Every structure is written in structure tokens, then in C-alpha cells.
Residue frames as qw, qx, qy, qz and C-alpha x, y, z in Angstrom:
[[0.581, -0.605, -0.330, -0.434, -18.37, -67.37, 59.54],
 [0.066, 0.357, -0.674, 0.644, -17.90, -66.89, 63.26],
 [0.635, -0.425, -0.618, -0.185, -19.63, -69.10, 65.80],
 [0.161, -0.500, 0.454, -0.720, -20.38, -67.92, 69.34],
 [0.627, -0.256, -0.735, 0.024, -20.88, -70.47, 72.11],
 [0.299, -0.583, 0.251, -0.712, -22.51, -69.11, 75.26],
 [0.640, -0.232, -0.719, 0.140, -22.64, -70.80, 78.64],
 [0.226, 0.043, -0.544, 0.807, -23.33, -70.08, 82.29],
 [0.443, -0.316, -0.124, -0.830, -27.02, -69.21, 82.35],
 [0.374, -0.209, -0.891, 0.151, -29.46, -70.71, 84.79],
 [0.457, -0.741, -0.374, -0.320, -31.78, -70.15, 87.73],
 [0.412, 0.093, -0.496, 0.759, -30.55, -68.07, 90.65],
 [0.274, -0.743, -0.569, 0.224, -32.19, -66.50, 93.68],
 [0.070, 0.938, 0.053, 0.335, -32.41, -62.72, 94.06],
 [0.390, -0.854, 0.344, -0.020, -29.11, -61.38, 95.35],
 [0.876, -0.133, 0.395, 0.240, -27.19, -64.25, 93.82],
 [0.012, 0.714, -0.493, -0.498, -24.48, -64.34, 91.18],
 [0.875, 0.319, 0.354, 0.088, -23.88, -65.92, 87.81],
 [0.177, -0.610, 0.494, 0.594, -21.03, -65.80, 85.32],
 [0.786, 0.561, 0.214, -0.144, -21.73, -65.96, 81.61],
 [0.399, -0.438, 0.588, 0.550, -19.09, -66.95, 79.09],
 [0.704, 0.663, 0.149, -0.205, -19.02, -66.64, 75.32],
 [0.508, -0.390, 0.587, 0.495, -16.31, -68.16, 73.18],
 [0.572, 0.702, -0.107, -0.412, -15.87, -67.22, 69.53],
 [0.575, -0.212, 0.712, 0.343, -14.53, -69.62, 66.95],
 [0.646, 0.626, 0.431, 0.067, -14.33, -69.95, 63.19],
 [0.557, 0.534, 0.163, 0.615, -13.16, -67.32, 60.71],
 [0.364, -0.884, -0.148, 0.254, -11.69, -64.95, 63.25],
 [0.529, 0.606, -0.094, 0.587, -9.39, -62.16, 62.10],
 [0.225, 0.073, -0.474, 0.848, -9.35, -59.52, 64.83],
 [0.245, -0.698, -0.670, -0.051, -12.37, -59.16, 67.07],
 [0.063, 0.477, -0.088, 0.872, -13.13, -55.53, 67.87],
 [0.434, -0.322, 0.326, -0.776, -16.02, -54.93, 70.25],
 [0.345, -0.188, -0.919, 0.026, -17.55, -57.66, 72.37],
 [0.353, -0.230, 0.180, -0.889, -20.82, -57.21, 74.20],
 [0.010, -0.293, -0.939, 0.177, -23.74, -58.73, 76.03],
 [0.394, -0.183, -0.197, -0.879, -27.36, -57.89, 75.26],
 [0.127, 0.178, 0.919, -0.328, -30.50, -59.21, 76.85],
 [0.396, -0.186, -0.425, -0.792, -34.13, -59.60, 75.93],
 [0.267, 0.088, 0.772, -0.570, -36.87, -60.06, 78.48],
 [0.182, 0.445, 0.861, 0.163, -40.28, -61.49, 77.51],
 [0.122, 0.854, 0.506, 0.017, -42.34, -58.92, 75.65],
 [0.168, -0.897, 0.108, 0.396, -39.49, -56.43, 75.52],
 [0.620, 0.747, -0.230, 0.059, -36.93, -55.32, 72.96],
 [0.857, -0.022, -0.178, 0.483, -33.35, -56.49, 73.05],
 [0.143, -0.980, 0.087, -0.111, -31.24, -54.10, 75.11],
 [0.547, 0.524, -0.494, 0.426, -27.54, -53.51, 75.55],
 [0.767, -0.606, -0.187, 0.099, -26.15, -54.69, 78.88],
 [0.446, -0.753, 0.323, 0.360, -22.42, -54.10, 78.55],
 [0.754, 0.634, -0.102, 0.137, -19.71, -53.67, 75.96],
 [0.596, -0.629, 0.318, 0.385, -15.94, -53.95, 75.99],
 [0.495, 0.818, -0.239, -0.171, -13.58, -52.62, 73.36],
 [0.851, 0.328, -0.298, 0.283, -10.35, -54.05, 72.00],
 [0.241, 0.530, -0.456, 0.673, -8.58, -51.81, 74.52],
 [0.418, -0.296, -0.790, 0.338, -10.55, -53.36, 77.40],
 [0.143, -0.062, 0.202, -0.967, -12.69, -50.29, 77.95],
 [0.026, -0.415, -0.908, 0.051, -16.04, -51.33, 79.42],
 [0.279, -0.127, -0.047, -0.951, -19.36, -49.58, 79.20],
 [0.021, -0.267, -0.934, 0.237, -22.54, -50.52, 81.06],
 [0.279, -0.607, -0.505, -0.547, -26.23, -49.89, 80.95],
 [0.211, -0.506, 0.348, -0.761, -27.30, -47.80, 83.92],
 [0.837, -0.310, -0.074, -0.444, -29.48, -50.63, 85.17],
 [0.960, -0.078, -0.208, 0.169, -26.48, -52.93, 85.75],
 [0.302, 0.683, -0.392, 0.537, -23.72, -50.49, 86.75],
 [0.285, -0.547, 0.580, -0.532, -22.03, -51.56, 89.94],
 [0.827, -0.114, 0.440, -0.331, -23.51, -55.07, 89.75],
 [0.917, 0.343, 0.181, 0.096, -22.22, -56.52, 86.47],
 [0.236, -0.727, 0.492, 0.416, -18.65, -56.72, 85.19],
 [0.854, 0.518, 0.023, -0.035, -17.70, -57.44, 81.60],
 [0.346, -0.670, 0.583, 0.302, -14.26, -58.75, 80.74],
 [0.836, 0.508, -0.139, -0.157, -12.53, -60.41, 77.82],
 [0.664, -0.387, 0.545, 0.336, -9.71, -62.82, 77.11],
 [0.445, 0.728, -0.234, -0.466, -8.56, -61.54, 73.77],
 [0.068, 0.435, -0.864, -0.245, -6.15, -64.37, 72.86],
 [0.206, 0.150, 0.962, -0.102, -8.93, -66.86, 73.61],
 [0.238, -0.200, -0.487, -0.816, -11.62, -64.77, 71.84],
 [0.377, -0.484, -0.784, 0.092, -13.81, -65.06, 74.90],
 [0.161, -0.455, 0.102, -0.870, -15.99, -62.54, 76.69],
 [0.326, -0.304, -0.830, 0.335, -17.40, -62.89, 80.19],
 [0.307, -0.578, -0.088, -0.751, -20.19, -61.26, 82.14],
 [0.309, -0.138, -0.788, 0.515, -19.98, -61.53, 85.91],
 [0.373, -0.555, -0.302, -0.679, -23.41, -60.74, 87.34],
 [0.287, -0.122, -0.742, 0.593, -23.86, -60.06, 91.04],
 [0.186, 0.296, 0.456, -0.819, -26.70, -58.81, 93.24],
 [0.080, -0.186, -0.764, -0.613, -29.11, -60.18, 90.68],
 [0.382, 0.204, 0.366, -0.824, -32.69, -58.93, 90.66],
 [0.561, 0.395, 0.720, -0.105, -35.85, -60.47, 89.23],
 [0.443, 0.835, 0.069, -0.319, -35.84, -57.76, 86.56],
 [0.058, -0.621, 0.697, 0.353, -32.54, -59.15, 85.29],
 [0.647, 0.156, 0.745, -0.027, -34.44, -62.20, 84.06],
 [0.513, 0.714, -0.175, -0.443, -33.95, -62.45, 80.32],
 [0.913, 0.221, 0.180, 0.294, -32.25, -64.30, 77.52],
 [0.243, -0.824, 0.307, 0.410, -28.69, -63.01, 77.34],
 [0.812, 0.548, 0.123, 0.158, -27.01, -62.78, 73.95],
 [0.560, -0.462, 0.304, 0.617, -23.32, -62.50, 73.18],
 [0.517, 0.849, 0.114, -0.004, -22.22, -60.14, 70.40],
 [0.540, -0.446, 0.336, 0.629, -18.89, -59.62, 68.66],
 [0.577, 0.807, 0.093, -0.088, -17.80, -57.73, 65.59],
 [0.603, -0.329, 0.399, 0.607, -14.75, -57.56, 63.40],
 [0.357, 0.823, -0.084, -0.433, -13.68, -55.42, 60.49],
 [0.644, -0.038, 0.615, 0.452, -12.43, -56.78, 57.20],
 [0.296, 0.275, 0.498, 0.767, -11.72, -54.59, 54.17],
 [0.105, -0.072, 0.092, -0.988, -13.47, -51.64, 55.84],
 [0.612, -0.308, -0.435, -0.585, -16.65, -53.60, 56.40],
 [0.312, -0.311, 0.693, -0.571, -17.92, -54.45, 59.87],
 [0.595, -0.113, -0.747, -0.274, -19.21, -57.96, 60.38],
 [0.442, -0.367, 0.454, -0.681, -21.44, -58.60, 63.39],
 [0.516, -0.020, -0.852, -0.085, -22.14, -61.94, 65.00],
 [0.580, -0.409, 0.224, -0.668, -24.64, -63.09, 67.62],
 [0.022, -0.120, 0.972, -0.202, -24.86, -66.06, 69.90],
 [0.351, -0.352, -0.787, -0.364, -27.98, -68.16, 70.30],
 [0.426, -0.573, 0.082, -0.695, -28.68, -66.83, 73.77],
 [0.421, -0.068, -0.839, 0.339, -28.64, -68.25, 77.27],
 [0.451, -0.692, -0.388, -0.409, -31.52, -67.99, 79.72],
 [0.223, 0.117, -0.604, 0.756, -30.99, -66.24, 83.05],
 [0.488, -0.612, -0.478, -0.399, -33.85, -66.50, 85.53],
 [0.120, 0.216, -0.576, 0.779, -33.76, -64.67, 88.85],
 [0.642, -0.408, -0.290, -0.580, -36.47, -65.98, 91.13],
 [0.248, -0.354, 0.754, -0.495, -37.01, -67.24, 94.65]]
């Protein structure tokens, strides 16, 4: 089993910044993709950003130019730097990682961290 520990959420004013972190521990072989998702009240969970083993990022259109995903592969940690935050960014943010073992992909989720953007 792999455990994901998220941190960095909180309350921030519009236009502000926050940095989320997610550290993986446990039965780690080789983590492939790492990602951040979010879920706002009354809405479905949506992809925010992903980063591959080769450090290739991909972003949802709604956060392009404002959010930056990065990873520290030796430390099995993924980050999400969020800038120019808007009220519509308010959501619970979930960390995601996956790894492949014997041709089977195993996916893991964090518990979520609340981000609230409000004045």
C-alpha cells in the first residue's frame, strides 16, 4: 500500500498564492504519473495538472499560466504552486499517483486538502 500525505492548503485572498505538497510513502516501486485533482462543492472531481516520470506537465485550461506542477522523484513528492488564485479555485485538492507492477497499474489518492479563495 502507498500512503499520500498532502499539506499546504488553507484560506487565501483572491490574487494570492499557495503551494501544495504531497509526499508518497509505503510500498513504492517506481511512481509513474503524479497529479492533482480538485472537487468543488456540488461538482465532480476534475483534473488540475499532471506530471509524468519524464517531468512533462499538463494542465487544465482553467489553471494554465497560474499553476505549476513539479515533482521531486527521489523524494516521491509532487508539488502544486498556485498563483493568481480566484474564488472559483476553491475546492478540496487531491493528490494522485500511480505505479505499474507486473503490467498492472495501481492508483493511489490522498485524503484531500481544502483550498479556499475568499476575501
